[in-house]
DRENVEXRO-828450 format. One record per atom (N, C-alpha, C): residue in three letters; residue number from 1; z, y, x; atom name. Coordinates in nm, 2 decimals, always signed. Atoms other than C-alpha are relative to their C-alpha. Layout:
# DRENVEXRO-828450
[Ala NUM [Z Y X] CA];
...
***
This chain:
# DRENVEXRO-828450
[Unk 1 [+0.08 +0.11 -0.04] N];
[Unk 1 [+11.33 +11.28 +24.96] CA];
[Unk 1 [-0.15 +0.02 -0.04] C];
[Unk 2 [+0.14 -0.01 +0.03] N];
[Unk 2 [+10.95 +11.26 +24.97] CA];
[Unk 2 [-0.05 +0.14 -0.02] C];
[Unk 3 [+0.04 -0.14 +0.01] N];
[Unk 3 [+10.92 +11.63 +25.01] CA];
[Unk 3 [-0.15 +0.02 +0.05] C];
[Unk 4 [+0.13 -0.01 -0.05] N];
[Unk 4 [+10.60 +11.58 +25.20] CA];
[Unk 4 [-0.10 -0.04 -0.11] C];
[Unk 5 [+0.09 +0.04 +0.11] N];
[Unk 5 [+10.44 +11.40 +24.90] CA];
[Unk 5 [-0.01 +0.12 -0.10] C];
[Unk 6 [-0.01 -0.11 +0.10] N];
[Unk 6 [+10.56 +11.68 +24.66] CA];
[Unk 6 [-0.08 +0.12 +0.05] C];
[Unk 7 [+0.07 -0.12 -0.05] N];
[Unk 7 [+10.44 +11.96 +24.89] CA];
[Unk 7 [-0.15 -0.02 +0.01] C];
[Unk 8 [+0.15 +0.02 -0.01] N];
[Unk 8 [+10.10 +11.80 +24.95] CA];
[Unk 8 [-0.06 +0.01 -0.13] C];
[Unk 9 [+0.05 -0.01 +0.14] N];
[Unk 9 [+10.05 +11.76 +24.58] CA];
[Unk 9 [-0.01 +0.14 -0.05] C];
[Unk 10 [+0.00 -0.14 +0.04] N];
[Unk 10 [+10.14 +12.12 +24.53] CA];
[Unk 10 [-0.11 +0.08 +0.07] C];
[Unk 11 [+0.10 -0.07 -0.07] N];
[Unk 11 [+9.91 +12.24 +24.80] CA];
[Unk 11 [-0.14 -0.03 -0.06] C];
[Unk 12 [+0.13 +0.04 +0.05] N];
[Unk 12 [+9.62 +12.05 +24.64] CA];
[Unk 12 [-0.01 +0.03 -0.15] C];
[Unk 13 [+0.00 -0.04 +0.14] N];
[Unk 13 [+9.72 +12.18 +24.29] CA];
[Unk 13 [-0.01 -0.12 -0.09] C];
[Unk 14 [+0.00 +0.12 +0.07] N];
[Unk 14 [+9.79 +11.83 +24.16] CA];
[Unk 14 [+0.14 -0.01 -0.06] C];
[Unk 15 [-0.12 +0.02 +0.06] N];
[Unk 15 [+10.07 +11.77 +23.91] CA];
[Unk 15 [+0.05 -0.14 +0.02] C];
[Unk 16 [-0.06 +0.14 -0.02] N];
[Unk 16 [+10.31 +11.47 +23.95] CA];
[Unk 16 [-0.04 -0.09 -0.11] C];
[Unk 17 [+0.04 +0.08 +0.11] N];
[Unk 17 [+10.22 +11.35 +23.60] CA];
[Unk 17 [-0.14 -0.06 +0.02] C];
[Unk 18 [+0.13 +0.05 -0.02] N];
[Unk 18 [+9.86 +11.32 +23.71] CA];
[Unk 18 [+0.00 -0.12 +0.10] C];
[Unk 19 [-0.01 +0.12 -0.09] N];
[Unk 19 [+9.96 +11.09 +24.00] CA];
[Unk 19 [+0.06 -0.12 -0.07] C];
[Unk 20 [-0.06 +0.11 +0.08] N];
[Unk 20 [+10.18 +10.89 +23.77] CA];
[Unk 20 [-0.10 -0.07 -0.09] C];
[Unk 21 [+0.11 +0.06 +0.08] N];
[Unk 21 [+9.89 +10.84 +23.53] CA];
[Unk 21 [-0.09 -0.09 +0.08] C];
[Unk 22 [+0.09 +0.08 -0.09] N];
[Unk 22 [+9.67 +10.72 +23.81] CA];
[Unk 22 [+0.07 -0.13 +0.04] C];
[Unk 23 [-0.07 +0.12 -0.04] N];
[Unk 23 [+9.94 +10.48 +23.92] CA];
[Unk 23 [+0.03 -0.10 -0.12] C];
[Unk 24 [-0.02 +0.08 +0.12] N];
[Unk 24 [+9.97 +10.36 +23.56] CA];
[Unk 24 [+0.15 -0.01 -0.04] C];
[Unk 25 [-0.14 +0.00 +0.04] N];
[Unk 25 [+10.34 +10.45 +23.52] CA];
[Unk 25 [+0.03 +0.13 -0.07] C];
[Unk 26 [-0.05 -0.12 +0.07] N];
[Unk 26 [+10.54 +10.70 +23.31] CA];
[Unk 26 [+0.03 +0.11 +0.11] C];
[Unk 27 [-0.03 -0.10 -0.10] N];
[Unk 27 [+10.58 +11.04 +23.48] CA];
[Unk 27 [+0.15 +0.01 +0.03] C];
[Unk 28 [-0.14 +0.01 -0.02] N];
[Unk 28 [+10.96 +11.01 +23.44] CA];
[Unk 28 [+0.04 -0.10 +0.11] C];
[Unk 29 [-0.02 +0.11 -0.10] N];
[Unk 29 [+10.95 +10.68 +23.63] CA];
[Unk 29 [-0.04 +0.04 +0.14] C];
[Unk 30 [+0.05 -0.05 -0.13] N];
[Unk 30 [+10.74 +10.84 +23.90] CA];
[Unk 30 [+0.10 +0.09 +0.07] C];
[Unk 31 [-0.10 -0.09 -0.05] N];
[Unk 31 [+10.99 +11.12 +23.94] CA];
[Unk 31 [+0.12 -0.07 +0.06] C];
[Unk 32 [-0.11 +0.08 -0.05] N];
[Unk 32 [+11.27 +10.87 +23.97] CA];
[Unk 32 [-0.03 -0.07 +0.13] C];
[Unk 33 [+0.04 +0.07 -0.12] N];
[Unk 33 [+11.08 +10.68 +24.23] CA];
[Unk 33 [+0.00 +0.09 +0.12] C];
[Unk 34 [+0.00 -0.09 -0.11] N];
[Unk 34 [+11.05 +10.99 +24.44] CA];
[Unk 34 [+0.14 +0.04 +0.05] C];
[Unk 35 [-0.14 -0.03 -0.04] N];
[Unk 35 [+11.43 +11.02 +24.46] CA];
[Unk 35 [+0.04 -0.07 +0.13] C];
[Unk 36 [-0.03 +0.08 -0.11] N];
[Unk 36 [+11.43 +10.76 +24.73] CA];
[Unk 36 [-0.13 -0.01 +0.09] C];
[Unk 37 [+0.11 +0.00 -0.09] N];
[Unk 37 [+11.21 +10.74 +25.04] CA];
[Unk 37 [-0.09 -0.12 -0.03] C];
[Unk 38 [+0.10 +0.10 +0.03] N];
[Unk 38 [+10.89 +10.55 +24.97] CA];
[Unk 38 [-0.04 -0.08 +0.13] C];
[Unk 39 [+0.06 +0.08 -0.12] N];
[Unk 39 [+10.76 +10.27 +25.20] CA];
[Unk 39 [-0.13 +0.07 +0.04] C];
[Unk 40 [+0.11 -0.07 -0.05] N];
[Unk 40 [+10.49 +10.40 +25.42] CA];
[Unk 40 [-0.13 -0.04 -0.07] C];
[Unk 41 [+0.13 +0.04 +0.06] N];
[Unk 41 [+10.21 +10.19 +25.26] CA];
[Unk 41 [-0.01 +0.07 -0.14] C];
[Unk 42 [+0.01 -0.06 +0.13] N];
[Unk 42 [+10.30 +10.32 +24.91] CA];
[Unk 42 [-0.02 +0.15 +0.01] C];
[Unk 43 [+0.02 -0.14 -0.02] N];
[Unk 43 [+10.32 +10.68 +25.04] CA];
[Unk 43 [-0.14 +0.03 +0.03] C];
[Unk 44 [+0.14 -0.02 -0.04] N];
[Unk 44 [+9.97 +10.65 +25.19] CA];
[Unk 44 [-0.09 -0.02 -0.13] C];
[Unk 45 [+0.08 +0.02 +0.13] N];
[Unk 45 [+9.84 +10.52 +24.85] CA];
[Unk 45 [+0.01 +0.12 -0.08] C];
[Unk 46 [-0.02 -0.12 +0.09] N];
[Unk 46 [+9.99 +10.82 +24.67] CA];
[Unk 46 [-0.08 +0.12 +0.06] C];
[Unk 47 [+0.07 -0.11 -0.07] N];
[Unk 47 [+9.85 +11.06 +24.93] CA];
[Unk 47 [-0.15 -0.01 -0.02] C];
[Unk 48 [+0.15 +0.02 +0.03] N];
[Unk 48 [+9.50 +10.90 +24.88] CA];
[Unk 48 [-0.03 +0.04 -0.14] C];
[Unk 49 [+0.02 -0.03 +0.14] N];
[Unk 49 [+9.54 +10.94 +24.50] CA];
[Unk 49 [-0.01 +0.15 -0.01] C];
[Unk 50 [+0.00 -0.15 +0.01] N];
[Unk 50 [+9.62 +11.31 +24.55] CA];
[Unk 50 [-0.13 +0.05 +0.05] C];
[Unk 51 [+0.13 -0.04 -0.05] N];
[Unk 51 [+9.31 +11.35 +24.76] CA];
[Unk 51 [-0.11 -0.02 -0.10] C];
[Unk 52 [+0.11 +0.04 +0.10] N];
[Unk 52 [+9.09 +11.17 +24.50] CA];
[Unk 52 [+0.01 +0.10 -0.12] C];
[Unk 53 [-0.01 -0.09 +0.11] N];
[Unk 53 [+9.23 +11.38 +24.22] CA];
[Unk 53 [-0.04 +0.15 +0.03] C];
[Unk 54 [+0.04 -0.14 -0.04] N];
[Unk 54 [+9.18 +11.71 +24.41] CA];
[Unk 54 [-0.15 +0.01 +0.02] C];
[Unk 55 [+0.14 +0.00 -0.02] N];
[Unk 55 [+8.82 +11.61 +24.48] CA];
[Unk 55 [-0.07 -0.03 -0.13] C];
[Unk 56 [+0.06 +0.02 +0.13] N];
[Unk 56 [+8.76 +11.53 +24.11] CA];
[Unk 56 [-0.04 -0.14 -0.03] C];
[Unk 57 [+0.04 +0.14 +0.02] N];
[Unk 57 [+8.72 +11.16 +24.14] CA];
[Unk 57 [+0.08 -0.07 -0.10] C];
***
């Protein structure tokens, strides 16, 4: 599940814990969240965070 999010983060050299920190949650909780397909709006929010992190924002 959510392989597109994981592979996008990997392409951009962003670790999942960095996304979790930006979301304000524990990295373990974020990993568990990724076990099930995310709603489209939440997925877009995460992809935007990945872009921001990779741009150094």
